[in-house]
Kinemage of the C-alpha trace (Angstrom):
@kinemage 1
@onewidth
@group {chain A} dominant
@subgroup {mainchain}
@vectorlist {calphas} color= white
{ca met a 1} P 162.227 319.304 199.570
{ca arg a 2} L 163.440 319.672 196.003
{ca leu a 3} L 167.215 319.456 195.504
{ca ile a 4} L 169.768 319.565 192.729
{ca val a 5} L 172.394 316.860 193.257
{ca arg a 6} L 175.722 317.001 191.419
{ca tyr a 7} L 177.730 313.820 191.252
{ca ala a 8} L 181.116 312.658 189.998
{ca arg a 9} L 181.397 311.002 186.618
{ca gly a 10} L 180.555 307.322 186.726
{ca phe a 11} L 178.403 307.527 189.878
{ca tyr a 12} L 174.981 308.093 188.312
{ca glu a 13} L 173.467 304.687 188.998
{ca his a 14} L 174.890 304.519 192.516
{ca val a 15} L 173.584 307.980 193.439
{ca val a 16} L 170.136 307.258 192.001
{ca asp a 17} L 169.956 303.940 193.858
{ca glu a 18} L 170.949 305.551 197.145
{ca val a 19} L 168.500 308.461 196.785
{ca thr a 20} L 165.742 305.957 196.037
{ca arg a 21} L 166.749 303.800 199.019
{ca leu a 22} L 166.407 306.888 201.224
{ca gly a 23} L 162.848 307.329 199.990
{ca gly a 24} L 163.623 310.143 197.574
{ca ile a 25} L 162.135 310.553 194.110
{ca val a 26} L 164.285 311.337 191.071
{ca leu a 27} L 162.392 313.982 189.086
{ca his a 28} L 164.898 314.647 186.332
{ca ser a 29} L 168.107 313.087 185.015
{ca ser a 30} L 170.374 314.861 182.548
{ca arg a 31} L 171.710 313.521 179.268
{ca tyr a 32} L 174.333 316.256 179.101
{ca ala a 33} L 175.688 316.902 182.613
{ca asn a 34} L 176.265 315.035 185.879
{ca tyr a 35} L 173.289 316.104 187.984
{ca ile a 36} L 169.819 314.971 188.993
{ca val a 37} L 166.826 316.790 190.450
{ca val a 38} L 165.265 314.968 193.391
{ca glu a 39} L 162.483 315.299 195.939
{ca val a 40} L 163.446 314.175 199.448
{ca asp a 41} L 162.338 314.554 203.036
{ca pro a 42} L 164.075 317.673 204.444
{ca arg a 43} L 165.395 315.554 207.295
{ca leu a 44} L 167.422 313.481 204.800
{ca val a 45} L 169.433 316.269 203.170
{ca asp a 46} L 172.585 315.419 205.126
{ca ala a 47} L 172.178 311.766 204.172
{ca val a 48} L 172.016 312.711 200.499
{ca lys a 49} L 175.158 314.831 200.897
{ca gly a 50} L 176.909 311.815 202.371
{ca ile a 51} L 176.270 309.509 199.414
{ca thr a 52} L 179.520 308.370 197.803
{ca gly a 53} L 180.110 310.218 194.550
{ca val a 54} L 177.981 313.257 195.430
{ca ile a 55} L 179.858 316.515 194.837
{ca ala a 56} L 177.281 319.100 195.876
{ca val a 57} L 173.662 319.328 197.035
{ca tyr a 58} L 171.666 322.548 197.014
{ca arg a 59} L 168.198 323.934 196.628
{ca pro a 60} L 167.330 325.325 193.183
{ca arg a 61} L 167.841 329.074 192.901
{ca thr a 62} L 165.032 331.389 191.821
{ca phe a 63} L 165.454 333.491 188.684
{ca thr a 64} L 163.635 336.606 187.584
{ca ile a 65} L 163.450 339.133 184.758
{ca ser a 66} L 164.254 342.215 186.809
{ca ser a 67} L 163.731 344.948 184.232
{ca pro a 68} L 164.560 348.443 185.563
{ca phe a 69} L 161.595 350.785 185.741
{ca phe a 70} L 162.026 354.257 184.290
{ca arg a 71} L 159.762 356.752 182.559
{ca pro a 72} L 161.654 357.260 179.309
{ca val a 73} L 161.864 360.698 177.732
{ca lys a 74} L 162.623 359.231 174.313
{ca val a 75} L 161.624 355.965 172.664
{ca tyr a 76} L 163.930 354.413 170.059
{ca asp a 77} L 162.559 352.117 167.399
{ca ser a 78} L 164.255 349.519 165.230
{ca arg a 79} L 165.459 352.085 162.712
{ca phe a 80} L 167.847 353.290 165.411
{ca thr a 81} L 168.997 349.871 166.675
{ca leu a 82} L 169.535 348.462 163.174
{ca thr a 83} L 171.676 351.465 162.260
{ca phe a 84} L 173.431 351.656 165.642
{ca his a 85} L 174.664 348.069 165.204
{ca asn a 86} L 175.296 348.307 161.451
{ca val a 87} L 172.689 345.616 160.737
{ca thr a 88} L 171.089 347.116 157.636
{ca arg a 89} L 174.459 347.132 155.911
{ca val a 90} L 174.704 343.378 156.445
{ca trp a 91} L 171.185 342.923 155.073
{ca tyr a 92} L 171.747 344.886 151.899
{ca glu a 93} L 175.383 344.139 151.087
{ca tyr a 94} L 175.370 340.430 151.936
{ca ser a 95} L 171.645 339.573 151.783
{ca ile a 96} L 172.081 337.884 155.169
{ca leu a 97} L 168.949 337.786 157.351
{ca gly a 98} L 169.554 334.826 159.681
{ca arg a 99} L 168.216 332.106 157.376
{ca his a 100} L 168.120 328.544 158.767
{ca val a 101} L 169.330 329.705 162.201
{ca lys a 102} L 167.296 328.509 165.214
{ca val a 103} L 167.303 330.672 168.328
{ca ala a 104} L 165.911 329.224 171.567
{ca val a 105} L 164.357 331.861 173.810
{ca leu a 106} L 164.417 330.608 177.421
{ca asp a 107} L 162.003 332.997 179.037
{ca ser a 108} L 158.385 333.596 180.068
{ca gly a 109} L 156.946 332.332 176.788
{ca val a 110} L 156.413 333.861 173.358
{ca tyr a 111} L 153.080 335.142 172.046
{ca pro a 112} L 152.297 334.372 168.375
{ca his a 113} L 152.278 338.035 167.372
{ca pro a 114} L 151.534 338.668 163.667
{ca ala a 115} L 155.118 339.884 163.245
{ca leu a 116} L 156.284 336.414 164.352
{ca lys a 117} L 153.944 334.500 162.024
{ca gly a 118} L 155.581 331.267 160.855
{ca lys a 119} L 158.718 331.863 162.927
{ca ile a 120} L 157.959 329.888 166.088
{ca ile a 121} L 158.941 326.379 165.008
{ca ala a 122} L 158.762 324.580 168.365
{ca glu a 123} L 157.447 325.179 171.889
{ca tyr a 124} L 158.200 323.553 175.232
{ca asn a 125} L 156.906 324.397 178.691
{ca ala a 126} L 159.696 323.513 181.121
{ca tyr a 127} L 157.924 325.411 183.879
{ca gly a 128} L 155.022 323.009 183.609
{ca gly a 129} L 152.180 325.496 184.058
{ca gly a 130} L 150.925 328.928 183.127
{ca asp a 131} L 150.631 330.365 179.643
{ca ile a 132} L 153.277 329.163 177.174
{ca his a 133} L 152.606 332.341 175.214
{ca gly a 134} L 153.956 334.609 177.939
{ca gly a 135} L 151.113 335.352 180.330
{ca arg a 136} L 151.044 338.808 181.860
{ca val a 137} L 154.672 339.888 181.548
{ca gln a 138} L 155.269 339.129 177.821
{ca his a 139} L 159.020 339.452 178.373
{ca gly a 140} L 159.769 336.516 176.090
{ca thr a 141} L 157.671 337.994 173.295
{ca phe a 142} L 159.675 341.226 173.439
{ca ile a 143} L 162.912 339.183 173.269
{ca ala a 144} L 161.743 337.060 170.325
{ca gly a 145} L 160.623 340.166 168.450
{ca leu a 146} L 163.999 341.876 168.769
{ca ile a 147} L 165.600 338.728 167.370
{ca ala a 148} L 163.329 337.739 164.506
{ca ala a 149} L 160.201 339.886 163.992
{ca asp a 150} L 159.137 340.913 160.522
{ca glu a 151} L 158.957 344.655 159.981
{ca val a 152} L 155.783 346.215 161.434
{ca trp a 153} L 154.797 349.771 162.300
{ca tyr a 154} L 153.047 351.171 165.350
{ca lys a 155} L 152.243 354.890 165.670
{ca ser a 156} L 155.024 355.844 163.224
{ca leu a 157} L 157.528 353.618 165.089
{ca met a 158} L 159.166 350.692 163.307
{ca val a 159} L 159.619 347.315 164.988
{ca ser a 160} L 161.833 344.705 163.325
{ca gly a 161} L 164.020 341.844 164.389
{ca val a 162} L 167.751 341.900 163.716
{ca ala a 163} L 167.518 338.513 161.947
{ca pro a 164} L 164.026 338.394 160.423
{ca lys a 165} L 164.603 335.068 158.696
{ca ala a 166} L 165.724 333.303 161.880
{ca arg a 167} L 163.439 330.827 163.600
{ca ile a 168} L 162.378 330.858 167.244
{ca ile a 169} L 162.171 327.955 169.684
{ca asn a 170} L 159.846 329.069 172.483
{ca val a 171} L 160.983 327.527 175.773
{ca lys a 172} L 159.006 328.658 178.819
{ca val a 173} L 161.164 328.495 181.959
{ca leu a 174} L 159.457 331.259 183.983
{ca asn a 175} L 155.950 331.611 185.343
{ca asp a 176} L 153.499 334.224 184.104
{ca glu a 177} L 154.864 336.776 186.602
{ca gly a 178} L 158.456 336.351 185.416
{ca phe a 179} L 159.864 334.085 188.136
{ca gly a 180} L 161.257 330.580 187.775
{ca ser a 181} L 163.366 327.909 189.400
{ca glu a 182} L 166.826 326.731 188.416
{ca glu a 183} L 165.482 323.246 187.719
{ca his a 184} L 163.158 324.646 185.045
{ca leu a 185} L 166.019 326.568 183.448
{ca leu a 186} L 168.104 323.381 183.330
{ca met a 187} L 165.273 321.382 181.793
{ca gly a 188} L 164.541 324.117 179.275
{ca phe a 189} L 168.198 324.368 178.299
{ca glu a 190} L 168.364 320.630 177.663
{ca lys a 191} L 165.223 320.772 175.535
{ca ala a 192} L 166.807 323.554 173.468
{ca leu a 193} L 169.764 321.265 172.811
{ca glu a 194} L 167.454 318.396 171.888
{ca leu a 195} L 165.627 320.673 169.441
{ca gln a 196} L 169.004 321.549 167.877
{ca ala a 197} L 169.050 325.241 168.646
{ca asp a 198} L 171.993 327.134 167.164
{ca ile a 199} L 171.781 329.973 169.710
{ca ile a 200} L 170.312 329.930 173.227
{ca asn a 201} L 169.163 333.311 174.576
{ca ile a 202} L 168.938 333.633 178.377
{ca ser a 203} L 167.646 337.077 179.387
{ca leu a 204} L 167.090 336.414 183.084
{ca gly a 205} L 169.165 335.946 186.191
{ca ile a 206} L 169.969 336.288 189.853
{ca leu a 207} L 172.730 338.287 191.533
{ca ser a 208} L 175.242 335.516 192.197
{ca his a 209} L 178.750 334.506 191.113
{ca glu a 210} L 178.364 330.829 192.032
{ca tyr a 211} L 178.843 329.686 188.442
{ca asn a 212} L 180.311 326.194 188.951
{ca ser a 213} L 176.923 324.576 188.503
{ca pro a 214} L 175.046 322.068 186.333
{ca leu a 215} L 174.117 324.947 184.035
{ca arg a 216} L 177.787 325.653 183.382
{ca glu a 217} L 178.224 322.012 182.398
{ca leu a 218} L 175.306 322.385 180.008
{ca val a 219} L 176.815 325.561 178.532
{ca lys a 220} L 180.061 323.633 177.960
{ca ala a 221} L 178.098 320.788 176.360
{ca ala a 222} L 176.406 323.333 174.096
{ca ala a 223} L 179.760 324.812 173.099
{ca arg a 224} L 181.043 321.348 172.128
{ca arg a 225} L 178.055 321.114 169.766
{ca gly a 226} L 178.718 324.526 168.272
{ca val a 227} L 175.795 326.156 170.098
{ca ile a 228} L 176.284 329.752 171.254
{ca val a 229} L 174.809 330.696 174.644
{ca val a 230} L 174.041 334.399 175.044
{ca ala a 231} L 173.160 335.672 178.531
{ca ser a 232} L 172.308 339.054 179.997
{ca ala a 233} L 174.742 340.749 182.377
{ca gly a 234} L 171.869 341.870 184.602
{ca asn a 235} L 170.419 345.183 185.733
{ca ser a 236} L 172.228 345.469 189.076
{ca gly a 237} L 174.730 348.197 188.102
{ca pro a 238} L 176.483 350.524 188.153
{ca lys a 239} L 178.621 349.108 190.975
{ca pro a 240} L 181.358 346.591 190.049
{ca arg a 241} L 181.032 342.831 190.620
{ca thr a 242} L 177.301 342.855 189.934
{ca ile a 243} L 177.133 340.470 186.941
{ca asn a 244} L 174.182 338.117 187.359
{ca tyr a 245} L 174.106 334.329 187.105
{ca pro a 246} L 174.049 332.755 184.532
{ca gly a 247} L 175.741 335.687 182.797
{ca cys a 248} L 178.742 335.144 185.074
{ca ile a 249} L 179.412 331.716 183.514
{ca pro a 250} L 182.749 332.112 181.686
{ca glu a 251} L 181.645 330.234 178.564
{ca cys a 252} L 178.537 332.407 177.980
{ca val a 253} L 178.582 335.436 175.717
{ca thr a 254} L 177.563 337.944 178.374
{ca val a 255} L 175.901 341.147 177.217
{ca gly a 256} L 175.780 344.535 178.914
{ca ser a 257} L 173.753 347.575 177.909
{ca val a 258} L 174.697 350.950 176.441
{ca asn a 259} L 172.573 354.013 175.767
{ca ser a 260} L 172.067 355.857 172.490
{ca arg a 261} L 175.350 357.736 172.993
{ca gly a 262} L 177.318 354.513 173.317
{ca glu a 263} L 177.866 354.960 177.064
{ca pro a 264} L 177.246 352.180 179.620
{ca ser a 265} L 173.630 352.279 180.821
{ca ile a 266} L 173.284 353.291 184.474
{ca phe a 267} L 171.600 349.987 185.388
{ca ser a 268} L 173.869 347.634 183.424
{ca ser a 269} L 175.741 345.192 185.680
{ca arg a 270} L 179.505 345.498 185.784
{ca gly a 271} L 182.263 342.933 186.215
{ca pro a 272} L 184.589 341.451 186.978
{ca val a 273} L 183.591 337.929 187.996
{ca asp a 274} L 186.460 336.730 190.180
{ca asp a 275} L 189.421 337.386 187.848
{ca ile a 276} L 187.343 337.138 184.659
{ca ile a 277} L 186.425 340.299 182.765
{ca lys a 278} L 182.685 340.398 182.107
{ca pro a 279} L 180.529 341.367 180.270
{ca asp a 280} L 181.913 340.248 176.905
{ca val a 281} L 180.099 342.768 174.697
{ca ala a 282} L 177.407 345.438 174.834
{ca ala a 283} L 174.356 346.463 172.817
{ca phe a 284} L 171.669 349.109 172.982
{ca gly a 285} L 169.346 348.564 175.918
{ca gly a 286} L 168.157 352.050 176.771
{ca asp a 287} L 168.875 354.044 179.918
{ca his a 288} L 167.074 356.032 182.626
{ca asp a 289} L 165.717 358.447 180.016
{ca glu a 290} L 165.340 356.252 176.903
{ca ala a 291} L 163.730 352.960 175.926
{ca leu a 292} L 163.176 350.495 173.112
{ca ile a 293} L 159.838 349.646 171.563
{ca gly a 294} L 158.986 346.022 170.819
{ca leu a 295} L 156.342 343.317 170.708
{ca cys a 296} L 154.138 342.700 173.743
{ca gly a 297} L 151.375 340.116 173.422
{ca pro a 298} L 149.332 341.069 170.351
{ca gly a 299} L 150.475 344.683 170.731
{ca tyr a 300} L 153.536 346.746 171.609
{ca ala a 301} L 155.354 348.164 174.640
{ca thr a 302} L 158.495 350.088 175.645
{ca arg a 303} L 161.172 348.580 177.884
{ca val a 304} L 164.792 348.949 178.976
{ca gly a 305} L 167.382 346.498 180.248
{ca thr a 306} L 170.222 344.136 179.432
{ca ser a 307} L 167.601 341.496 178.556
{ca phe a 308} L 166.971 343.370 175.343
{ca ser a 309} L 170.636 344.097 174.638
{ca thr a 310} L 171.085 340.346 174.827
{ca ala a 311} L 168.317 339.690 172.304
{ca ile a 312} L 169.916 342.148 169.860
{ca val a 313} L 173.229 340.317 170.154
{ca ser a 314} L 171.509 336.955 169.649
{ca gly a 315} L 170.025 338.327 166.453
{ca ile a 316} L 173.407 339.605 165.260
{ca leu a 317} L 174.975 336.212 165.973
{ca ala a 318} L 172.199 334.611 163.910
{ca leu a 319} L 173.404 336.756 161.001
{ca leu a 320} L 176.943 335.544 161.634
{ca leu a 321} L 175.866 331.887 161.714
{ca glu a 322} L 174.094 332.218 158.368
{ca ala a 323} L 177.400 333.448 156.954
{ca arg a 324} L 179.519 330.730 158.572
{ca gly a 325} L 179.870 328.535 161.631
{ca val a 326} L 182.138 329.552 164.492
{ca asp a 327} L 183.281 327.936 167.716
{ca arg a 328} L 183.379 329.787 171.037
{ca glu a 329} L 187.106 330.520 170.893
{ca glu a 330} L 186.911 331.881 167.355
{ca leu a 331} L 183.872 333.955 168.304
{ca glu a 332} L 185.808 335.602 171.144
{ca asp a 333} L 188.486 336.643 168.657
{ca leu a 334} L 185.909 337.979 166.210
{ca leu a 335} L 184.206 340.017 168.915
{ca arg a 336} L 187.528 341.376 170.139
{ca leu a 337} L 188.393 342.590 166.641
{ca ser a 338} L 185.011 343.836 165.474
{ca cys a 339} L 183.389 345.576 168.458
{ca asn a 340} L 183.518 349.329 168.931
{ca gly a 341} L 184.734 350.371 172.359
{ca pro a 342} L 187.754 350.657 174.634
{ca met a 343} L 191.107 349.358 173.448
{ca ser a 344} L 191.067 346.523 175.987
{ca lys a 345} L 188.251 344.502 177.490
{ca ser a 346} L 186.499 346.485 180.211
{ca ile a 347} L 184.219 345.623 183.124
{ca asp a 348} L 181.332 347.723 181.814
{ca val a 349} L 181.086 346.959 178.054
{ca gly a 350} L 183.566 344.118 177.541
{ca trp a 351} L 185.054 344.333 174.055
{ca gly a 352} L 182.553 347.082 173.261
{ca ile a 353} L 179.428 347.580 171.156
{ca val a 354} L 178.788 344.828 168.637
{ca asp a 355} L 179.216 345.973 165.019
{ca ser a 356} L 177.379 343.374 162.938
{ca tyr a 357} L 178.971 344.363 159.631
{ca ser a 358} L 182.536 344.063 160.921
{ca leu a 359} L 181.615 340.828 162.708
{ca val a 360} L 180.071 339.151 159.657
{ca ala a 361} L 182.778 340.457 157.327
{ca gly a 362} L 185.430 339.099 159.706
{ca arg a 363} L 187.343 342.344 159.702
{ca ser a 364} L 188.559 344.790 162.296
{ca gly a 365} L 186.129 347.642 162.739
{ca arg a 366} L 187.305 348.814 166.124
{ca lys a 367} L 186.613 352.404 167.021
{ca arg a 368} L 187.476 353.888 170.361
{ca leu a 369} L 184.216 355.346 171.687
{ca tyr a 370} L 185.400 356.643 175.042
{ca ala a 371} L 188.312 356.400 177.438
C-alpha cells in the first residue's frame, strides 16, 4: 500500500529508519516539506502511524480535470478574452508580454503545437508513464496555449496566449485520461521549484477542504521563494463550500469562472473554505451556453471551466512579473485594488474579475459589476 507520511521537523531520519525496519520502502523524500511517500504492507499501517514523530498517515488522493460538459451556443476567441481582461492595453502601452517569466503547467502534458514553438523550455513526467505531450485529453495543451501561445487563426477564430513571450515548463502529473495521484502532484510541484518556475499553474482538483497537507507546505515554500501558485476553484458549483483542493489552500491564488457578462459561471465552485473567503479572483471560463477556443494536440477545441480561467490569470500574472516582482501579501493587495467586482471579497468571484492593466499599472481600477 502506498502512503504519504507527514512527520515533525527533525524526525526525518528516525521515521525513515523505522519505516525501513518495518519492511517498507521509501519512494520519495522531499527537499521542501516534511513528508515521505512509502510503500508498506497494508497490515503495517497502524505501526507506521505509531512511529515517534509521525504527524499523519494517509493514502494519496486522486485528482482529475473535471471539465463541465455543455453544448455551447457561442464560442469566444482570444480577441474577446484579451479585451475582457484589458490585456491588449498592457501589450501596447507597456510593451509587456511576459518576457523571461517561466510558468509551470502541472497537468496532463503539453503538446508541441506550432503556436507553442520554442516556448516549452523543460519537461518532466512525474506520473511516470503515458504521453508527456498530453495523450487523449490534451487538457494541459489547452492550458499552456491560453498562457503563452503565439497568435494563430482557425476558421476565423483567433487563438493567442495572454503572455506570448512567457515560457512553459511542461510537468505531467496526470495520466492520459486526466486522472492522477497526490504523490505525482507533489513530485511535479517539487520539480517545478527545482526548475525555477516563477508561476505554478494547477488546473485540477478534488472536492475536499482538507488543506493542511504536504502540498500546502510546498505552496508555502514556493511563496518564500517568490513563486506564485495559481489553482482552479473547481467546477462543483453553484452551491457554497464547493471549492476544490488544492484551490482551498489559503496561500494559493484561487480562480473562479465568470461568463461573458461578468456573472459567476453556473459551474464555478463557491466558497467559503472554513472561515476563509475563496476564490480570490475570477476570469472568463465560459458558461452553460458559451465556451473558449484553444489549442488541442496539433489542432483546436472548445472547452469551459475554471481550469481555463486559471490559465488566463496565470498569463496575466506573468505580465505582472515582467513588470516587477511581488510577494504573496503584496499580490493580495494589488488584486483587491485592481479587480472589477463587488465592493468586498465574495464567495463566488473573490475580489472580482482580474483587470490586467490596473494590476500591472498598480492602480485602482475597481468597478462594481453587480450587487
